[in-house]
LOKOLKE-999901 format. One record per residue (C-alpha): residue in one letter; x, y negated, z negated. Coordinates in pm, 1 decimal, m for minus. Each point is the difference from the previous one (the first is absolute). Layout:
! residues N
A  X  Y  Z .
...
END
This chain:
! residues 457
M  m510.8  m1327.7  m1742.2 .
N  61.7  m107.2  m337.4 .
G  312.3  221.0  m20.4 .
Y  m80.4  190.4  m278.7 .
L  m32.8  342.5  169.2 .
N  219.1  136.5  266.6 .
E  69.7  308.1  185.1 .
S  292.0  101.6  m224.9 .
N  m231.7  6.4  m319.8 .
F  m181.0  322.5  134.8 .
T  m1.4  305.3  218.1 .
M  m181.8  m58.5  318.6 .
V  m148.7  343.9  86.8 .
E  m265.5  106.0  271.7 .
E  m351.1  m30.8  45.0 .
G  m164.2  255.2  m188.2 .
F  209.2  88.0  m312.3 .
T  m122.4  62.5  m316.8 .
T  204.8  m101.2  m324.2 .
R  m35.4  391.6  m102.1 .
E  188.3  79.9  328.6 .
L  280.4  m232.8  m30.1 .
L  22.8  114.8  m356.0 .
E  35.8  372.7  89.7 .
N  241.7  m119.1  254.1 .
L  192.2  m156.7  m304.3 .
L  m15.8  307.9  m210.2 .
V  150.6  200.1  244.1 .
G  295.0  m194.5  24.5 .
L  84.8  17.0  m366.8 .
C  297.5  184.9  m130.8 .
P  m126.8  295.2  m254.4 .
S  251.9  m61.1  m216.8 .
S  m82.8  m370.8  m24.1 .
E  m150.3  m176.8  m311.5 .
Q  m347.4  29.1  172.7 .
Q  m124.4  m323.5  m154.9 .
A  m394.1  m129.5  84.5 .
F  m31.7  m217.3  297.4 .
F  m280.3  m194.9  171.7 .
V  m66.9  m35.4  352.1 .
A  m202.9  m308.8  113.4 .
D  m220.8  m39.9  304.7 .
L  13.8  m407.7  45.9 .
G  m238.2  26.4  272.1 .
D  m253.1  125.6  m238.4 .
I  38.2  m353.6  m168.7 .
V  m44.9  m197.6  327.1 .
K  m315.1  174.4  45.8 .
K  m133.9  m81.2  m352.0 .
H  93.0  m347.3  37.0 .
L  m198.5  m47.1  321.5 .
R  m266.9  196.8  m131.4 .
F  17.9  m263.1  m323.3 .
L  m4.1  m301.0  239.5 .
K  m319.8  145.0  239.5 .
A  m226.1  117.1  m322.7 .
L  106.5  m355.4  m228.2 .
P  64.3  m282.1  265.0 .
R  2.9  m264.8  m262.8 .
V  230.3  199.5  m264.8 .
K  343.2  m52.3  m19.7 .
P  197.3  300.5  m114.4 .
Y  247.3  m30.3  m286.0 .
F  169.1  335.8  m57.6 .
P  95.2  71.4  m397.8 .
V  343.8  110.9  m16.2 .
K  m35.6  199.4  m287.9 .
C  m179.4  226.1  275.5 .
N  304.3  96.9  159.7 .
S  315.9  m207.3  9.9 .
S  170.1  206.7  246.5 .
G  202.2  m222.5  274.6 .
G  m197.9  139.6  307.9 .
V  m333.0  m91.2  m161.1 .
L  82.5  m348.8  m80.3 .
R  190.7  m56.7  349.1 .
L  m281.2  99.4  168.3 .
L  m278.8  m176.3  m172.5 .
A  206.4  m324.0  4.6 .
E  11.1  52.4  378.8 .
L  m365.8  43.5  42.9 .
G  m19.9  m358.2  m211.7 .
A  m138.6  135.3  m318.7 .
G  44.2  m171.7  m338.6 .
F  128.4  206.8  m301.3 .
A  m133.9  20.4  m361.9 .
C  279.3  21.4  m231.4 .
A  10.5  145.0  m368.9 .
N  319.4  m148.2  m188.5 .
K  295.2  m188.5  164.9 .
T  165.1  354.5  166.2 .
E  m267.8  75.0  208.7 .
I  37.9  m446.0  79.3 .
A  353.6  95.6  74.1 .
A  m76.7  240.5  202.4 .
V  m198.9  m149.3  250.9 .
Q  185.0  m332.1  9.1 .
S  322.0  237.7  71.7 .
I  m144.4  89.1  323.8 .
G  m81.9  m379.2  93.5 .
V  m365.5  m8.7  m89.0 .
P  m76.8  m368.8  m91.7 .
A  m121.0  m111.3  m362.7 .
D  m348.8  m151.3  182.5 .
K  m87.6  408.0  79.6 .
I  33.3  139.2  m383.8 .
F  m231.8  m7.1  m240.3 .
Y  117.6  72.6  m356.8 .
S  m317.4  193.0  m89.4 .
S  88.9  149.0  m359.1 .
P  m222.0  m160.6  m242.3 .
C  223.6  77.9  m264.3 .
K  352.5  m145.6  67.5 .
Q  335.1  m51.3  m181.7 .
I  111.8  m360.3  m29.1 .
A  334.4  82.7  170.6 .
H  m193.9  139.7  272.5 .
I  m215.3  m306.2  24.2 .
K  304.4  m204.5  m7.1 .
Y  176.2  199.6  271.4 .
A  m334.0  m20.5  231.3 .
A  52.1  m356.9  m29.8 .
S  372.9  m58.3  72.6 .
R  m128.6  225.3  322.5 .
G  m267.5  m202.2  111.2 .
V  m281.9  242.0  m68.6 .
R  m281.0  m217.8  m125.1 .
L  m304.7  205.3  20.5 .
M  m76.8  193.2  m288.2 .
A  m265.1  196.5  m243.0 .
F  m144.9  m46.1  m328.5 .
D  m259.3  144.2  m229.8 .
N  45.8  m158.3  m330.0 .
E  120.3  m299.1  m222.8 .
V  317.5  97.8  m62.0 .
E  113.0  98.6  353.3 .
L  m129.7  m356.5  77.9 .
G  217.1  m143.4  m270.7 .
K  338.8  197.8  120.3 .
V  m107.9  m134.0  348.3 .
A  m47.4  m346.5  m63.2 .
R  330.3  m39.6  m197.9 .
S  249.7  199.2  231.3 .
H  m152.7  m62.0  339.2 .
P  m226.1  m316.5  22.1 .
H  m10.1  16.6  384.4 .
A  m176.7  341.7  m0.3 .
R  m303.6  32.1  137.2 .
M  m244.5  228.2  m157.4 .
L  m273.6  274.0  51.0 .
L  m236.4  63.7  m292.4 .
G  m35.1  359.2  m28.4 .
I  m320.3  114.9  m80.8 .
A  m140.4  349.4  m83.4 .
A  m174.5  184.3  273.1 .
D  m318.2  194.8  m115.5 .
C  65.1  340.9  151.7 .
S  m7.6  386.8  m86.3 .
P  232.6  77.0  m266.3 .
S  380.1  50.3  95.1 .
A  287.7  143.2  m127.9 .
H  230.8  m209.2  184.2 .
P  190.9  m256.9  m240.7 .
S  m89.7  m296.9  245.9 .
M  m357.9  50.9  m111.5 .
M  62.4  m139.8  m366.5 .
F  88.0  m370.0  145.6 .
G  m210.0  m230.6  115.9 .
A  m207.2  m277.4  m240.3 .
T  m398.1  4.3  m58.6 .
L  m179.3  m244.1  153.2 .
K  m139.3  m133.8  m328.2 .
S  376.7  m72.6  m76.8 .
C  84.9  m176.6  352.1 .
R  m124.1  m337.4  m67.4 .
R  198.2  m8.6  m344.4 .
L  318.0  109.1  217.1 .
L  m41.2  m236.7  267.0 .
E  m35.7  m298.2  m243.7 .
A  308.7  102.1  m156.4 .
A  169.0  m2.0  333.4 .
K  m125.5  m345.0  66.2 .
E  159.6  m111.8  m355.4 .
Q  321.3  133.6  65.1 .
A  8.0  m127.4  376.9 .
V  m3.1  356.8  109.8 .
E  m89.2  6.2  419.8 .
V  m280.2  272.3  40.9 .
V  m79.5  46.6  343.3 .
G  m220.7  290.3  11.8 .
I  m147.2  351.2  m148.5 .
S  170.7  315.9  m12.3 .
F  m146.3  360.8  m65.7 .
H  120.3  350.8  2.5 .
L  m226.6  322.2  38.3 .
G  277.2  233.7  16.1 .
S  81.0  301.2  163.3 .
C  m280.7  230.8  m159.7 .
S  m307.9  m218.0  43.1 .
L  m266.2  225.6  179.0 .
E  m271.0  m208.3  92.4 .
P  50.0  m279.0  292.6 .
Q  m288.9  m203.2  m161.7 .
G  249.0  m73.4  m280.8 .
F  194.0  m226.2  241.5 .
A  m331.1  m190.2  83.0 .
Q  m61.9  m30.2  m386.4 .
A  373.0  m162.8  m78.8 .
V  m41.2  m223.2  326.0 .
A  m347.3  m147.4  m160.1 .
G  168.1  m40.6  m317.3 .
A  310.8  m191.5  158.8 .
Q  m263.8  m215.3  144.7 .
L  m92.9  m79.4  m342.4 .
A  347.2  m69.2  m105.7 .
F  27.2  m234.7  302.9 .
D  m275.4  m201.9  m111.9 .
M  130.7  m5.3  m339.6 .
G  313.9  m160.1  135.9 .
A  m184.3  m282.3  197.3 .
E  m214.6  m94.4  m295.8 .
L  371.4  m79.5  m141.5 .
G  135.7  m167.4  274.4 .
Y  213.1  274.6  203.3 .
R  11.2  50.0  317.6 .
M  29.7  372.6  30.9 .
H  112.9  86.2  357.6 .
L  103.0  393.5  m58.1 .
L  m202.0  340.1  m86.3 .
D  217.8  314.8  m45.0 .
I  m203.9  288.2  12.0 .
G  247.3  265.3  m139.0 .
G  56.9  365.8  120.0 .
G  m211.2  330.1  m30.9 .
F  14.1  94.2  339.5 .
P  56.3  349.1  98.1 .
G  317.3  139.9  151.2 .
T  m135.6  327.4  125.3 .
E  m287.8  129.0  225.0 .
D  m175.9  216.6  m280.1 .
A  m65.6  m284.6  m232.8 .
R  m357.6  m34.6  m116.1 .
A  m51.9  m321.0  149.0 .
Q  154.4  m59.3  338.3 .
F  201.3  m321.9  58.2 .
E  m282.2  m112.6  287.4 .
E  m254.7  26.2  m257.1 .
I  201.2  m209.1  m240.7 .
A  60.9  m281.1  238.1 .
A  m342.3  m38.2  96.0 .
V  m124.0  m52.2  m327.9 .
I  307.3  m248.5  m67.3 .
N  m90.3  m185.3  328.2 .
S  m381.5  m31.1  m122.9 .
A  115.3  m118.5  m344.5 .
L  219.1  m261.3  157.9 .
D  m247.4  m98.0  222.6 .
T  m237.3  m58.3  m249.4 .
Y  210.6  m152.5  m243.6 .
F  322.7  m145.6  135.2 .
P  m159.5  m46.2  403.8 .
E  275.2  m130.8  267.5 .
G  41.5  m361.5  21.9 .
C  m17.5  m31.7  m431.1 .
G  385.1  m78.0  m11.6 .
V  88.2  357.4  m188.6 .
E  267.6  180.3  128.6 .
I  m59.8  382.4  m91.6 .
V  307.0  236.3  m46.1 .
A  m3.1  379.5  m177.6 .
R  259.5  203.5  m125.0 .
P  m13.8  341.7  202.7 .
G  253.1  260.4  m129.0 .
R  m99.9  359.6  12.2 .
Y  m184.8  m68.9  324.8 .
Y  308.1  m126.2  160.5 .
V  241.6  293.0  m61.3 .
T  m163.0  307.2  m190.6 .
S  m29.2  181.0  359.8 .
A  313.7  m101.2  108.4 .
F  259.6  166.3  m198.8 .
T  59.2  395.0  m61.5 .
L  243.6  119.0  m233.9 .
A  211.1  340.7  m7.6 .
A  92.2  104.4  m375.3 .
S  192.3  349.5  m25.8 .
I  m8.1  242.2  m283.0 .
T  273.0  m32.7  m232.9 .
A  m128.4  254.4  m270.2 .
K  m252.0  261.2  m49.4 .
E  m161.8  116.7  m331.9 .
E  m232.3  322.2  m42.4 .
I  m324.4  m8.6  m256.9 .
P  m121.6  341.0  m69.9 .
A  m356.9  m5.2  14.8 .
E  m26.9  103.8  m378.7 .
Q  220.3  m293.2  m117.7 .
P  m203.0  m298.0  m130.3 .
G  m40.8  m268.6  231.0 .
S  m1.5  202.2  321.6 .
D  m268.4  m6.1  236.9 .
G  66.7  331.1  162.1 .
E  m323.0  164.4  m178.6 .
E  m223.6  m273.3  158.3 .
S  181.7  8.4  321.3 .
G  m37.5  402.8  49.1 .
S  377.4  20.3  34.0 .
K  283.9  183.6  m242.1 .
K  202.1  m324.9  m56.8 .
S  m18.9  m369.2  53.8 .
L  296.2  m196.5  139.8 .
V  171.7  m310.1  m73.8 .
Y  234.5  m159.3  236.7 .
H  230.9  m298.9  m71.4 .
L  47.2  m243.7  266.5 .
S  281.3  m225.2  120.4 .
D  m220.5  m303.9  m68.2 .
G  m257.2  m75.2  m258.9 .
I  m224.0  m247.1  m143.0 .
Y  245.3  m245.3  m92.7 .
G  131.7  m11.5  381.4 .
A  m217.8  109.6  302.3 .
F  m292.9  128.8  m178.3 .
S  m27.3  m304.7  m218.3 .
C  m375.8  m41.9  148.6 .
V  m84.2  222.5  m252.5 .
L  59.6  m250.3  m269.0 .
F  m230.4  m233.7  216.6 .
D  m315.4  209.3  m35.4 .
S  59.0  176.5  352.2 .
P  m7.0  379.4  61.5 .
C  271.4  169.7  130.6 .
P  m76.6  141.8  357.6 .
K  m43.2  329.9  47.7 .
P  363.2  134.7  118.7 .
L  43.4  154.6  354.5 .
L  258.7  252.2  49.3 .
H  314.9  m38.8  215.2 .
K  42.6  389.6  42.4 .
K  m291.0  236.7  m30.6 .
P  156.5  275.8  m262.5 .
C  m105.8  395.7  73.1 .
P  m202.3  79.9  m216.1 .
D  m220.4  m283.9  m52.7 .
H  m186.1  117.5  m271.1 .
L  m110.1  m287.5  m178.0 .
L  115.2  m84.2  m377.0 .
C  m129.2  m269.4  m250.8 .
S  263.1  m232.1  22.3 .
S  118.8  m341.8  m170.5 .
L  228.5  m269.0  137.0 .
R  240.6  m135.4  m242.5 .
G  305.3  m282.3  47.9 .
P  367.7  66.1  m42.3 .
P  59.2  223.4  m316.5 .
G  29.1  m132.2  m380.4 .
R  m306.1  m233.1  18.1 .
P  m291.5  194.4  m126.5 .
E  m219.6  m289.1  74.0 .
D  94.5  m26.1  338.3 .
Q  m296.2  158.7  160.2 .
I  m116.4  m61.1  359.6 .
A  m301.7  273.0  25.6 .
D  m160.4  275.4  m122.7 .
G  m213.1  267.2  113.3 .
V  146.3  26.2  351.7 .
E  m30.4  313.5  215.4 .
L  306.1  53.6  157.7 .
P  180.3  319.0  128.9 .
E  293.2  119.2  m182.0 .
L  317.9  m234.1  85.3 .
Q  348.1  m2.2  m63.5 .
D  283.8  m233.8  m136.9 .
G  78.1  m198.8  323.9 .
D  m330.0  3.7  183.4 .
W  m164.4  m321.5  95.9 .
L  m360.9  m124.2  m81.4 .
I  m144.2  m274.0  234.1 .
F  m251.7  m292.4  m161.9 .
Q  m157.5  m218.3  231.2 .
D  m166.2  m343.2  m34.0 .
M  268.4  m122.3  m254.9 .
G  47.3  m334.3  72.1 .
A  m138.9  m194.0  m311.6 .
Y  135.6  10.7  m328.0 .
S  281.9  213.7  92.0 .
I  287.1  m218.7  47.9 .
A  m46.5  m315.2  m158.7 .
V  m21.8  78.3  m382.9 .
P  309.5  m106.5  m161.5 .
S  206.6  341.8  m125.1 .
L  m113.8  111.0  m330.6 .
L  223.2  174.9  m252.6 .
G  304.5  86.7  220.6 .
A  m246.4  104.6  281.1 .
C  70.8  215.0  337.4 .
P  225.3  m183.8  272.7 .
Q  m245.3  m214.9  237.4 .
P  m66.2  255.3  307.9 .
Q  113.2  m118.8  309.1 .
V  m244.9  m138.6  289.3 .
T  30.9  82.0  363.6 .
Y  m229.5  m261.6  175.3 .
A  m161.9  110.8  317.8 .
M  m203.8  m199.7  290.3 .
S  m110.2  102.0  340.9 .
R  94.5  m255.7  279.8 .
L  m343.7  m108.3  80.0 .
A  m70.1  m93.0  m374.2 .
W  329.0  m164.4  37.7 .
E  m112.2  m196.9  302.0 .
A  m336.5  m63.3  m186.4 .
V  160.2  m198.5  m255.4 .
Q  208.3  m175.5  242.6 .
L  m293.2  m108.9  193.1 .
R  m177.0  m98.8  m316.8 .
Q  283.0  m247.1  m37.9 .
G  11.0  m155.6  319.6 .
K  299.3  206.3  93.7 .
P  7.8  85.9  383.9 .
L  73.4  385.4  66.3 .
P  318.4  156.6  213.8 .
A  m83.3  m77.0  375.7 .
E  m14.4  365.2  74.2 .
D  m329.2  25.6  m278.1 .
D  m293.5  m194.3  114.5 .
H  m294.2  m105.0  m236.9 .
E  m220.5  299.9  80.1 .
S  242.9  252.3  m167.5 .
A  m40.0  m130.9  m321.8 .
C  m388.6  9.4  40.1 .
T  40.3  343.2  37.6 .
P  m80.8  260.0  m285.2 .
L  248.0  21.9  m265.0 .
S  125.2  273.3  m208.4 .
C  m95.1  101.3  m358.5 .
G  m373.8  m46.7  44.9 .
W  18.6  m370.2  169.5 .
E  m373.7  m0.7  97.8 .
M  m33.4  m360.6  m40.6 .
V  156.7  m40.8  348.5 .
E  m187.5  m341.0  108.8 .
S  132.1  m179.8  m326.4 .
L  320.2  m1.1  152.7 .
C  m99.6  m175.4  289.0 .
V  m153.3  m298.8  m124.8 .
P  152.2  m302.1  m128.7 .
P  71.4  m26.8  m366.9 .
V  m313.6  m52.1  m210.9 .
F  217.1  m300.0  m187.3 .
T  369.4  m94.2  m78.9 .
P  78.3  79.4  m371.5 .
A  125.0  m314.6  m115.4 .
G  99.2  m126.6  m365.5 .
I  m323.1  m75.1  m187.9 .
I  203.8  m278.9  m203.7 .
END
């Protein structure tokens, strides 16, 4: 095995466990007088399942995980162990993945807007694959990293999205000018990149973007470039309740690739699945640290509309500058679950806020909850995306701790994928039996790897 992950990095659990059950056990063990900081429980086996599902649905596509989506050590180590590459947005993320041993040729410096100091850092660390979508960025790279290999980012023509990444990308009309400018500055352009973003709604957006990329490839060929890499970005759903299912999106992508970049054409395909990998793997527990009661007649109260006599504001042990930073990335806060069901359980219109003192720290409004007390815990599922990676702002909350767990069969699946023999008492059949936490894709565990991810440079 590559040695990125070992059994000391996670808790081995029995088959059939759920993150909710493990979280409940941890809550039982907490001292009532403790500070009751928010914390995560992460099912690494869920990420293994997602990885195998990705390889099966998109056999030609190599995943590069965007570190900004979740930079927790357990996630990075597991994905490195599985052979994935990493898309980094700055030198801090590059340092994070290289600190666990990821080689430079498995790192894509994917941000189209980079500080010169960060470009020089990437050069010093051997990271060559980068993205650009404008002449200013092209000039910075030409001066600071002459050996870089660049992907030209093009704008994806898809449904409107509020995600910041959707603001980037050159139009097809400007591609030729940018490719000519790169030629003049002796910058090597090796391919095309696009990113639909996490809020893309229609799978056909991928087909349109792949078609546009093929036009950009043709422009490059006319100018003498020998492009060999296509990055189809992200935008894959992280939960099963998405409007378009992952397999539906994958089918559209495969069809478009067969049409515009058929096998044997010499073009490698990579993607940047972020939410897809980690959203459902993480569950968060946050405690109530303060409570405010708003009378129904007070301006701003929802009491009259909800039929209750009052509404409540709960301040939690973490907020939008910490574990709930997903709210800043256009992701609604998941509906909270109760650790303990109070009695009576009459529902009141409630609002969730971060720690007191920051009026802008608004997590969710209009949440129907029974009346709770200070020290009660709320549980939030599907919290793996953009809840750990965002840097602390304005003196934010301490980073919540993460407890990683994986079933033994999931761990054996990882070992089998890497070609490591199982312990003598375990036979291959045991690793092909159904796994916990919704492991319905048993057959994918019992086949050889679809590909062995390797450096693309």
